C-alpha positions as CSV (number, residue, x, y, z in Angstrom):
1,M,5.2,-15.0,0.0
2,K,2.3,-13.7,0.4
3,V,1.3,-9.4,0.6
4,L,-1.4,-8.1,2.5
5,I,-2.7,-4.5,1.5
6,L,-4.6,-2.7,3.7
7,A,-7.9,-1.6,1.6
8,G,-11.0,-1.3,3.7
9,G,-10.9,2.3,5.4
10,F,-13.4,5.5,4.1
11,G,-11.2,7.4,2.9
12,T,-12.6,10.6,4.7
13,R,-9.8,13.2,3.1
14,I,-10.8,12.1,-0.2
15,S,-14.6,11.9,-0.5
16,E,-14.9,14.0,-3.4
17,E,-14.3,10.4,-5.1
18,S,-14.4,7.8,-2.1
19,Q,-18.2,8.3,-1.2
20,F,-17.9,5.9,-4.5
21,K,-15.7,3.0,-4.3
22,P,-12.7,2.6,-1.7
23,K,-10.0,5.2,-1.6
24,P,-7.6,2.2,-2.7
25,M,-9.6,1.9,-6.2
26,I,-9.4,5.4,-6.5
27,E,-7.2,6.0,-10.1
28,I,-4.1,7.3,-11.5
29,G,-3.3,7.0,-15.3
30,G,-6.7,5.1,-15.4
31,R,-5.8,2.4,-13.2
32,P,-6.5,2.2,-9.5
33,I,-3.9,3.2,-6.7
34,L,-3.8,-0.4,-5.5
35,W,-2.9,-1.6,-9.1
36,H,0.0,0.3,-8.6
37,I,0.4,-1.0,-5.3
38,M,0.7,-4.8,-6.7
39,K,2.5,-3.7,-9.9
40,I,5.8,-2.7,-7.7
41,Y,5.0,-6.1,-5.3
42,S,4.7,-8.1,-8.7
43,A,8.0,-6.4,-10.5
44,Y,10.2,-8.0,-7.6
45,G,8.5,-11.2,-8.3
46,F,5.8,-11.4,-5.3
47,N,1.8,-12.0,-7.0
48,D,0.6,-13.5,-4.0
49,F,-1.8,-11.1,-2.8
50,I,-4.5,-11.1,-0.2
51,I,-6.6,-7.7,-0.2
52,L,-8.1,-6.3,3.1
53,A,-11.3,-5.0,2.2
54,G,-14.2,-3.2,4.5
55,Y,-15.7,-0.3,3.0
56,K,-17.1,-0.8,-0.5
57,Q,-15.5,-4.2,-0.7
58,H,-17.8,-5.2,-3.2
59,V,-16.5,-2.6,-5.4
60,I,-12.9,-4.1,-5.4
61,K,-14.3,-8.4,-6.1
62,E,-15.9,-6.9,-8.7
63,Y,-12.6,-5.0,-10.2
64,F,-10.3,-8.5,-10.2
65,A,-13.8,-10.3,-11.2
66,D,-13.6,-8.6,-14.7
67,Y,-10.2,-8.1,-14.7
68,F,-9.3,-11.2,-17.3
69,L,-11.6,-10.0,-19.9
70,H,-10.9,-6.4,-19.9
71,T,-7.0,-6.7,-20.0
72,S,-8.0,-9.0,-23.1
73,D,-8.5,-8.6,-26.7
74,V,-12.2,-10.6,-27.2
75,T,-14.7,-12.0,-29.9
76,F,-18.0,-12.0,-29.1
77,D,-19.5,-14.7,-31.6
78,F,-23.4,-14.5,-31.3
79,T,-24.0,-16.1,-35.3
80,N,-26.1,-18.9,-35.2
81,G,-27.8,-19.1,-32.5
82,K,-24.4,-18.9,-31.1
83,N,-23.0,-17.3,-27.2
84,E,-19.6,-17.5,-27.6
85,V,-16.4,-15.7,-26.2
86,I,-13.3,-16.3,-28.2
87,V,-10.0,-14.8,-26.3
88,H,-7.1,-13.8,-29.0
89,R,-4.6,-11.9,-26.4
90,T,-4.9,-11.1,-22.9
91,A,-1.8,-9.4,-20.7
92,S,-3.4,-10.3,-17.6
93,E,-1.2,-10.6,-14.5
94,K,0.3,-14.0,-13.3
95,W,-1.7,-12.5,-9.6
96,K,-3.2,-14.8,-7.5
97,V,-5.4,-12.5,-5.6
98,T,-7.9,-13.3,-2.0
99,V,-10.0,-10.4,-1.3
100,V,-11.4,-10.4,2.0
101,D,-14.2,-8.2,3.2
102,T,-12.7,-7.7,6.9
103,G,-15.8,-5.4,8.1
104,L,-16.8,-2.0,7.9
105,N,-15.2,-0.5,11.0
106,T,-12.7,-2.9,11.8
107,M,-9.3,-1.0,12.5
108,T,-6.2,-1.7,10.8
109,G,-5.1,-4.4,13.4
110,G,-8.1,-5.6,13.2
111,R,-8.6,-6.3,9.6
112,V,-4.8,-8.1,9.4
113,K,-5.3,-10.6,12.6
114,R,-9.4,-11.8,10.6
115,V,-6.8,-13.1,7.6
116,S,-5.0,-15.3,10.3
117,E,-6.2,-18.0,8.2
118,Y,-4.9,-16.8,4.8
119,I,-1.4,-16.1,6.1
120,G,-0.9,-19.5,8.0
121,K,2.6,-20.2,9.4
122,E,4.7,-18.6,6.6
123,P,6.3,-14.9,7.1
124,F,4.1,-12.1,5.2
125,M,4.0,-8.7,3.9
126,L,1.9,-5.6,4.5
127,T,1.6,-2.0,3.4
128,Y,-1.1,0.5,3.1
129,G,-3.6,1.3,-0.3
130,D,-2.7,4.2,-0.8
131,G,0.9,4.9,-1.1
132,V,3.4,4.6,-3.8
133,G,7.4,5.0,-4.0
134,D,10.2,3.0,-6.0
135,I,10.9,0.8,-2.9
136,D,13.2,-2.5,-3.6
137,I,11.3,-5.1,-2.2
138,S,13.6,-7.7,-2.9
139,A,16.0,-5.2,-0.9
140,L,13.7,-5.1,2.2
141,Y,12.7,-8.1,2.2
142,K,17.1,-9.1,2.1
143,F,17.4,-6.8,5.1
144,H,14.2,-8.0,7.5
145,K,15.6,-11.7,6.7
146,E,19.4,-10.3,7.6
147,G,17.9,-8.4,10.7
148,G,16.1,-11.5,12.4
149,K,13.6,-9.7,13.9
150,L,9.7,-10.1,13.9
151,V,8.8,-6.8,12.0
152,T,10.2,-5.0,9.4
153,M,8.8,-1.0,8.2
154,T,10.0,1.2,5.3
155,A,10.5,4.6,7.1
156,Y,10.8,7.3,5.1
157,N,12.4,11.2,5.5
158,A,8.6,12.8,3.9
159,G,10.3,16.4,4.8
160,Q,8.3,19.3,6.7
161,R,6.2,22.0,4.1
162,F,8.2,25.2,6.4
163,G,10.8,26.5,7.5
164,V,12.7,25.8,10.0
165,L,13.1,27.8,13.5
166,D,15.6,27.8,16.0
167,I,14.1,29.2,19.2
168,D,15.8,29.4,21.9
169,G,14.0,27.3,24.9
170,K,14.2,29.7,27.5
171,T,14.0,33.4,26.4
172,G,11.8,32.8,23.2
173,A,14.8,34.5,20.8
174,V,15.1,33.2,17.1
175,N,18.6,32.1,16.7
176,E,18.5,30.7,13.1
177,F,15.4,30.8,10.7
178,R,16.3,28.5,7.7
179,E,14.0,27.3,4.3
180,K,13.6,23.7,5.3
181,T,16.2,21.1,3.7
182,S,15.8,17.3,2.2
183,G,17.2,16.8,6.2
184,D,14.3,18.4,8.2
185,G,11.8,16.1,9.1
186,N,10.9,13.3,11.4
187,M,11.1,9.6,10.0
188,I,7.8,8.0,9.3
189,N,6.4,4.9,9.0
190,I,5.2,4.0,5.1
191,G,4.3,0.9,5.2
192,F,6.0,-1.7,2.8
193,M,6.7,-4.1,6.1
194,V,7.9,-7.6,6.2
195,C,6.5,-9.4,9.5
196,E,7.3,-13.0,11.3
197,P,3.9,-15.2,11.9
198,G,4.3,-14.2,15.5
199,F,3.7,-10.9,15.3
200,L,-0.2,-12.1,14.8
201,E,0.1,-12.7,18.4
202,Y,0.1,-8.9,19.0
203,I,-2.6,-7.9,17.7
204,E,-6.0,-8.4,19.7
205,G,-8.9,-8.1,17.4
206,D,-10.8,-5.7,15.8
207,D,-10.2,-2.6,18.1
208,T,-6.6,-3.0,17.5
209,V,-5.0,-0.1,15.6
210,L,-1.8,-1.8,14.0
211,E,0.0,1.5,14.5
212,K,-1.0,1.6,18.3
213,S,-0.5,-1.1,20.7
214,P,1.1,-4.0,18.7
215,L,4.2,-1.9,16.5
216,E,4.6,-0.5,20.3
217,R,5.1,-3.3,22.0
218,V,7.6,-4.8,19.1
219,A,9.2,-1.9,19.3
220,K,9.5,-1.6,23.2
221,E,11.0,-5.0,23.1
222,G,13.5,-4.3,20.3
223,K,12.0,-6.5,17.4
224,L,11.2,-3.7,15.0
225,L,13.3,-2.5,12.2
226,A,12.9,0.2,10.2
227,Y,14.8,0.2,6.9
228,R,15.1,3.4,5.0
229,H,13.8,4.4,1.6
230,R,15.8,7.3,0.3
231,G,14.2,7.0,-3.2
232,F,10.6,8.6,-3.9
233,W,7.7,7.8,-2.0
234,K,4.0,9.8,-1.8
235,C,1.0,8.9,0.2
236,M,-2.5,9.7,-2.0
237,D,-4.1,11.4,0.8
238,T,-5.6,14.1,-0.7
239,A,-7.3,15.6,-3.2
240,R,-4.2,17.2,-4.4
241,E,-2.1,15.0,-4.3
242,R,-4.0,12.1,-6.3
243,E,-3.7,15.2,-9.1
244,Q,0.2,15.4,-8.3
245,L,0.2,11.3,-8.8
246,E,-1.7,11.7,-12.3
247,T,1.0,14.7,-13.7
248,L,3.5,12.5,-13.3
249,W,1.8,9.7,-14.6
250,A,0.8,11.7,-17.7
251,Q,4.3,13.1,-17.8
252,G,5.8,9.5,-18.0
253,G,7.5,10.3,-14.7
254,A,6.7,7.9,-12.5
255,P,8.8,7.2,-10.1
256,W,7.1,4.2,-9.0
257,K,6.8,2.7,-12.2
258,V,9.3,0.1,-11.6
259,W,7.9,-2.7,-14.1
260,E,8.4,-2.7,-18.0
261,D,5.6,-2.5,-19.9
262,R,4.5,-6.2,-21.5
């Protein structure tokens, strides 16, 4: 099964780094967050990736073009007029990676539509290129298959930042004030979706926003499931959030690291 990763946006809210590279290529622990996302899927045996690139897409292509070299021990032998590269050890992944330039200004739905020819007639997974979590991908896929719907998205309670007010709708009186709890806040879509190929028919073209018409229609038709994730998830939307993820990784407590080091 192919895993589609949206990686074509401008990343304007983290412009300190995204002016030089696509947001999915911003590093956590010396590796692009895109790499971390791929490692999550790979830990569950999903190794066929389609990267939906756009803004500065050449950076992503160059990264994977050099990936084997950068993860190997090599000898460059120039003696006696040679130009030989000897690979001694490699830690490269068992990945198949297709990087597609889906356009600079194409919307999220349009990017998915543009890679239809690479997907074929099979179910596929789809996620965003800026969020990591300890999602059990195998359990997600099982839930989708048993549910028998067109799309399954992963839902997460992101909570809220501030205290909670219970306000009387008529008088404006505050009936209760309390600090936020883990149960406060709405469930949100964090990506990590499983889609049947028929979902592509709900996407019209480049201007289609995935989260608008396509998913709204699927929901209204009763063809959308939510897989509740109760573990860790975080989106790297700002420099502060990148620093938080970096700290977790540096301290050896990154909850999204569900793979074993080789």
